[in-house]
Each structure stands twice: as C-alpha cells, then as structure tokens.
N, CA, C and O of each residue as an XYZ file, in Angstrom:
304
protein
N       0.687     -1.217     -0.202
C       0.268     -0.169     -0.372
C       1.010      1.148      0.022
O       1.877      1.402      0.858
N       0.271      1.952     -0.992
C       1.031      3.269     -1.127
C       0.589      4.155     -0.240
O      -0.350      3.840      0.490
N       1.321      5.702     -0.126
C       0.441      6.799      1.021
C       0.746      7.871      0.090
O       1.536      7.657     -0.829
N       0.089      9.224      0.268
C       0.270     10.596      0.081
C       0.908     11.066      0.579
O       1.401     10.536      1.575
N       1.307     12.452      0.142
C       1.972     13.448      1.053
C       1.055     13.603      2.575
O      -0.142     13.884      2.519
N       1.476     13.474      3.379
C       0.573     13.913      4.775
C      -0.249     12.240      5.468
O      -1.174     11.946      6.226
N       0.495     11.728      4.871
C       0.322     10.079      5.814
C      -1.188      9.102      5.125
O      -1.563      8.007      5.546
N      -1.973     10.099      3.722
C      -3.567      8.641      3.131
C      -2.441      7.860      2.651
O      -1.317      7.824      2.151
N      -3.564      7.192      3.171
C      -3.456      5.500      2.835
C      -3.902      5.785      1.091
O      -4.878      6.462      0.768
N      -2.938      5.098      0.083
C      -3.683      4.255     -1.423
C      -3.941      3.034     -1.565
O      -2.946      2.377     -1.871
N      -5.092      2.334     -1.444
C      -5.169      1.235     -1.567
C      -5.058      0.633     -2.851
O      -5.630      1.354     -3.668
N      -4.409     -0.703     -3.549
C      -4.124     -0.737     -4.706
C      -5.753     -1.417     -4.844
O      -6.192     -2.199     -4.001
N      -6.642     -0.904     -6.215
C      -7.907     -1.711     -6.121
C      -7.822     -2.569     -6.921
O      -8.868     -3.098     -7.298
N      -6.653     -2.973     -7.418
C      -6.697     -3.964     -8.363
C      -5.651     -4.931     -7.587
O      -4.876     -5.592     -8.278
N      -5.608     -5.023     -6.352
C      -4.526     -6.302     -5.906
C      -5.591     -7.419     -6.055
O      -6.800     -7.249     -6.212
N      -4.860     -8.694     -5.970
C      -5.673    -10.046     -6.273
C      -7.090     -9.804     -5.061
O      -7.106     -9.015     -4.116
N      -7.951    -10.564     -5.397
C      -8.634    -10.798     -4.713
C     -10.036     -9.237     -4.442
O     -11.217     -9.146     -4.109
N      -9.182     -8.536     -4.749
C     -10.040     -7.192     -4.613
C     -10.820     -7.106     -5.402
O     -10.631     -7.684     -6.472
N     -12.141     -6.265     -5.159
C     -13.394     -5.947     -6.434
C     -12.894     -5.806     -7.783
O     -13.173     -6.514     -8.751
N     -11.934     -4.561     -7.720
C     -11.562     -4.337     -9.413
C     -10.734     -5.479    -10.026
O     -10.250     -5.587    -11.152
N     -10.711     -6.312     -8.947
C      -9.174     -7.141    -10.012
C     -10.123     -8.446    -10.108
O      -9.573     -9.359    -10.723
N     -11.426     -8.744     -9.640
C     -12.320     -9.593     -9.992
C     -12.939     -9.126    -11.323
O     -12.754     -9.653    -12.420
N     -13.796     -7.925    -11.016
C     -14.478     -6.970    -12.066
C     -13.495     -7.601    -13.374
O     -14.088     -8.323    -14.176
N     -12.244     -7.383    -13.564
C     -11.453     -6.767    -14.740
C     -11.011     -8.439    -15.274
O     -10.682     -8.710    -16.429
N     -11.084     -9.278    -14.314
C     -10.963    -10.475    -14.964
C     -12.584    -11.343    -15.396
O     -12.694    -12.270    -16.199
N     -13.426    -10.857    -14.787
C     -14.406    -11.259    -15.533
C     -14.695    -10.395    -17.319
O     -15.175    -10.923    -18.322
N     -14.347     -9.407    -17.199
C     -14.580     -8.611    -18.329
C     -13.585     -9.210    -19.442
O     -13.946     -9.488    -20.586
N     -11.905     -9.413    -18.798
C     -11.226     -9.687    -19.835
C     -11.870    -11.487    -19.970
O     -11.768    -11.833    -21.147
N     -12.304    -12.313    -19.326
C     -12.882    -13.130    -19.797
C     -13.863    -13.202    -20.665
O     -13.775    -13.944    -21.644
N     -14.877    -12.483    -20.443
C     -15.973    -12.602    -21.378
C     -15.401    -11.862    -22.768
O     -16.081    -12.037    -23.779
N     -14.415    -11.198    -22.857
C     -13.628    -10.879    -24.267
C     -13.205    -12.190    -24.791
O     -12.848    -12.282    -25.965
N     -13.218    -13.158    -24.047
C     -11.951    -14.016    -24.761
C     -12.908    -14.773    -25.471
O     -12.946    -15.101    -26.657
N     -14.054    -15.099    -24.059
C     -15.008    -16.143    -24.925
C     -15.763    -15.406    -26.301
O     -16.486    -16.067    -27.046
N     -15.467    -13.853    -26.533
C     -16.404    -13.486    -27.550
C     -15.352    -14.107    -28.879
O     -15.643    -14.777    -29.870
N     -14.237    -13.639    -28.469
C     -13.157    -14.146    -29.478
C     -13.143    -15.807    -29.892
O     -13.011    -16.397    -30.964
N     -13.298    -16.140    -28.838
C     -13.438    -18.033    -29.153
C     -14.748    -18.190    -29.924
O     -14.869    -18.940    -30.893
N     -15.546    -17.560    -29.511
C     -17.114    -17.972    -30.172
C     -16.742    -17.207    -31.375
O     -17.064    -17.940    -32.310
N     -16.157    -15.956    -31.922
C     -15.895    -15.814    -33.348
C     -15.161    -16.595    -34.358
O     -15.334    -16.368    -35.555
N     -14.156    -17.724    -33.838
C     -13.364    -17.949    -33.931
C     -11.745    -17.252    -33.740
O     -10.800    -18.031    -33.866
N     -11.488    -15.945    -33.469
C     -10.508    -15.454    -33.710
C      -9.787    -15.225    -32.479
O     -10.417    -15.087    -31.431
N      -8.271    -15.161    -32.512
C      -7.539    -15.023    -31.539
C      -7.380    -13.365    -30.930
O      -6.712    -13.159    -29.917
N      -7.839    -12.616    -31.422
C      -8.476    -11.270    -31.145
C      -9.599    -10.920    -32.046
O      -9.777    -11.616    -33.046
N     -10.445     -9.825    -31.775
C     -11.235     -8.983    -32.487
C     -11.153     -7.346    -31.909
O     -11.235     -6.657    -30.892
N     -10.951     -7.306    -33.217
C     -11.032     -5.227    -33.369
C     -12.021     -4.997    -32.891
O     -11.713     -3.920    -32.379
N     -13.082     -5.155    -32.611
C     -14.374     -4.496    -32.409
C     -14.386     -4.814    -30.639
O     -14.592     -3.880    -29.864
N     -14.177     -6.019    -30.210
C     -14.121     -6.734    -28.432
C     -13.106     -5.498    -28.444
O     -13.670     -4.474    -28.059
N     -11.701     -5.307    -28.796
C     -11.243     -4.196    -28.266
C     -11.371     -3.228    -28.339
O     -10.881     -2.454    -27.518
N     -12.145     -2.812    -29.438
C     -12.490     -1.544    -29.717
C     -13.608     -0.387    -28.190
O     -13.805      0.753    -27.770
N     -14.068     -2.262    -27.939
C     -15.513     -1.759    -26.552
C     -14.699     -1.722    -25.602
O     -14.850     -0.809    -24.790
N     -13.670     -2.619    -25.413
C     -12.968     -2.516    -23.955
C     -12.258     -0.954    -23.945
O     -12.284     -0.116    -23.044
N     -11.675     -0.896    -25.168
C     -10.603      0.528    -25.066
C     -11.680      1.869    -24.679
O     -11.402      2.946    -24.150
N     -12.853      1.398    -25.113
C     -13.277      2.906    -25.384
C     -14.272      3.035    -23.787
O     -14.857      4.078    -23.493
N     -14.296      1.999    -23.056
C     -15.146      1.649    -21.703
C     -14.122      2.165    -20.559
O     -14.256      2.773    -19.497
N     -13.111      1.666    -21.239
C     -11.756      2.028    -19.844
C     -11.456      3.558    -20.121
O     -11.196      4.288    -19.165
N     -11.480      3.937    -21.103
C     -11.306      5.604    -21.376
C     -12.058      6.290    -21.157
O     -11.569      7.382    -20.871
N     -13.507      6.266    -21.109
C     -14.900      6.075    -20.177
C     -14.512      6.281    -18.807
O     -14.592      7.472    -18.507
N     -14.329      5.933    -18.368
C     -14.205      5.398    -17.152
C     -12.875      6.481    -16.191
O     -12.935      7.002    -15.077
N     -11.923      6.471    -17.101
C     -10.744      7.160    -16.869
C     -11.636      8.919    -16.784
O     -11.810      9.683    -15.835
N     -11.985      8.997    -18.093
C     -12.500     10.252    -17.784
C     -13.792     10.618    -16.829
O     -13.883     11.822    -16.591
N     -14.503     10.031    -16.418
C     -15.437      9.933    -15.613
C     -14.896     10.279    -14.146
O     -15.258     11.271    -13.514
N     -13.960      9.305    -13.682
C     -13.121      9.344    -12.347
C     -12.526     10.625    -12.496
O     -12.377     11.260    -11.453
N     -12.195     11.087    -13.434
C     -10.905     12.326    -13.300
C     -12.014     13.553    -12.985
O     -11.878     14.388    -12.090
N     -13.014     13.480    -13.816
C     -14.538     14.634    -13.749
C     -14.781     14.771    -11.947
O     -14.800     15.775    -11.235
N     -14.963     13.179    -11.578
C     -15.770     13.285    -10.179
C     -14.381     13.420     -9.266
O     -14.856     13.946     -8.260
N     -13.233     13.298     -9.051
C     -12.643     14.047     -8.743
C     -12.122     15.407     -8.621
O     -11.712     16.095     -7.686
N     -12.288     15.580     -9.991
C     -12.158     17.123     -9.939
C     -13.416     17.988     -9.437
O     -13.540     19.194     -9.223
N     -14.145     17.095     -9.352
C     -15.564     17.878     -8.545
C     -15.317     18.089     -7.025
O     -15.536     19.084     -6.335
N     -14.960     17.253     -6.797
C     -14.170     16.687     -5.418
C     -13.527     17.710     -5.131
O     -14.320     18.556     -4.721
N     -12.553     18.059     -5.131
C     -11.723     18.735     -5.025
C     -12.028     20.487     -5.195
O     -11.320     21.397     -4.763
N     -12.952     20.562     -5.748
C     -13.657     22.237     -6.409
C     -14.161     21.871     -5.067
O     -13.364     22.234     -4.202
N     -15.184     21.291     -4.605
C     -15.874     21.246     -3.050
C     -14.809     21.811     -2.093
O     -14.767     22.931     -1.586
N     -13.699     20.460     -1.926
C     -13.047     20.383     -0.707
C     -12.703     21.960     -0.881
O     -13.459     22.774     -0.350
N     -11.675     22.364     -1.549
C     -11.208     23.830     -2.072
C     -12.109     25.412     -1.631
O     -11.605     26.485     -1.298
N     -13.533     25.066     -1.776
C     -14.524     26.185     -1.831
C     -14.986     25.674     -0.225
O     -15.697     26.442      0.423
N     -14.676     24.720      0.215
C     -14.897     24.932      1.620
C     -14.026     24.857      3.188
O     -14.293     24.534      4.346
N     -12.729     25.418      2.344
C     -11.449     25.897      3.088
C     -11.796     27.781      3.348
O     -10.968     28.488      3.921
C-alpha cells in the first residue's frame, strides 16, 4: 500500500481478490469468450469496446475527482 503526502493511504484496488481485480478478470474472460465464439485470437471490435469503456471510466473518474477537489477548496 502506498501513501500520499500527509499520510493518506492509497490501496491498490486491482490487488488480487479486490473487487476491481475480480471485475477486470470477468471482463477479460468475457472478451476471450467472444473471440473464441468468433473463432479469432483477437477481435478489433471487442478491443474497441474494452478500450472505449476504459477511456470513459478514466474520464468520468477524473471529472469526479475534479468536482471533489473543487468542493474541498471551496469549503476552506
């Protein structure tokens, strides 16, 4: 576990057994299953879906962080 300046702990949400890890494994396996059903090692549409969802998640999480930061600064 890492920590921020000031001692705030940062947990690895992708550590083995954590919810994000389990969800990621499920998503990865679903992608592999789709490729298997399509008879392909990889499928560009599956990759586009997964990469797009990862980018959307990143953008939304950064936006949520920014809103939280603004609220914290306004409260000071």
